[in-house]
Every structure is written in structure tokens, then in C-alpha cells.
N, C-alpha and C positions, 0 to 999 in steps of 0.2 A: 254415565261418566266413568272414566276407566282414571284409576288414580296409581302412577307411579310409585316403585317403592321407594324412592327417594321424596316424594311428598307424603308418604305414610309413616316415613321415619321421621320427618319433620313435624308432622301432626302429633306423633307419640311424644315426639320431644317437647314440644311445646305444653302438651297435657300434663307432661309431667314435671317439667317445670311449673306450671300453673298449679298444679297439686302441692307442690313443695312450698309455695310461696303462699299461699292459701293457708297450709297449716301453720306455716311460720308467723304469718300475721294474726292468726288466731291467737297463738299460744303467746306471742309478744304483747297483743293487745290485754288479754285475761290476766297475766303476770302482771301488769303495772296497773289495771284497775286493783286486783286484788291486794297488790302490794301498799296500793296509796290508800286504800280503804280500810284496810286491815287495822293499821296503826291508827291508834286512839289518841295520839300525841296531841297536846296544844302547840306544837312547836311546826305542825303540818297544818295550816288550815285550808280550808275548802277555798277552792281558786273561783274567781268570777266565771272562768272557762269551762268549769265543773258540767253545766249543761249543752255547752257545745262538745265537748269530750263523749259524754254519754251519747248525746245524737249520732255523734259518728260512729259510735260502736254498733249502734242498734243499724245505721245503715250500713255498716260494713257485714253483719251478720244477715241483713235481708238480701245482700248481694251475694255473700258467700252459699246462703242456703237456698238462692232460686235462682241465682242467674250463671253461677260457676259449673253446678252439675251439666248444664244444658252444654255448655263450650266442652265441657270434659267428655261429655257422651261424643260428640263429634270427633273430637282430638281423637279419641281411642278406637274410634272405628273408622278412622281416616276417611272423613267424609268432609268436603268443604263445606263453609258454612253456608253458602247460598243455595246448598241443596235443601235446606230444610228454612224453609220462608217463615212457617208458622212460628217454629223457635226462635227464628230472629225477631220476629215480631213481639215476641212474648220478652224476650229480654230486652228490646229495646223499651218496652214498655216501664220492666222493673227498673232499670237503669233510670230512665226518665223519673220514674217516682219517687225512687231514693236520692235523685240530685234536687229534685223539689223539697222533699223532704227534710235534707240538709240546710236549704236555704232559708 
């Protein structure tokens, strides 16, 4: 399959945006948790939503560590997603597992 320069530029731009978004999300999430749990004041009690937030953090890290690198490889090598059938199935399984875990 022949990829045009425009498509390749689009794939690399999308990969760069995905990389930036992933790094920003990790920094923001960990900053929130460290800021919240480092303070040992009684004015900031643990909320009942804390297990949900912790579960979402675990899910986020699973997606960022397993699913995102597969997509980034495809973006920076300028290959469309449909050429990697095996990677597509692995990524779908990871996303399904994480979604089930969150529920």
C-alpha cells in the first residue's frame, strides 16, 4: 500500500498529538494524586469516590503502557491501522479489558 506525503504528515501529526496528550494526562493525574494524598490534614478527608479514582488511574496507566505504544508505532511509521490486524486485535482486547475493569 502506497502512503502519500499528506497522509504520512497526518499520521505523524496525530502521533505527536497523541504523545503530547498522553504525557500531559500522566503528569496531570499523578500531580492530582500526589497533591491530594501527600497532605495529611483532617480538612481533606478521603472521599467515597477514591476507589473509583484509583481504578481510573490504574486503567489509564494500562492503556498508556500497552495500547498507546502500538498506535504510536503505526503513526510514526506512516502505516494505516488496518495493515496491522494482529496489533488491532491486541489493542481491542486491551481496551475491552480496561473498560470491563472500570465497570
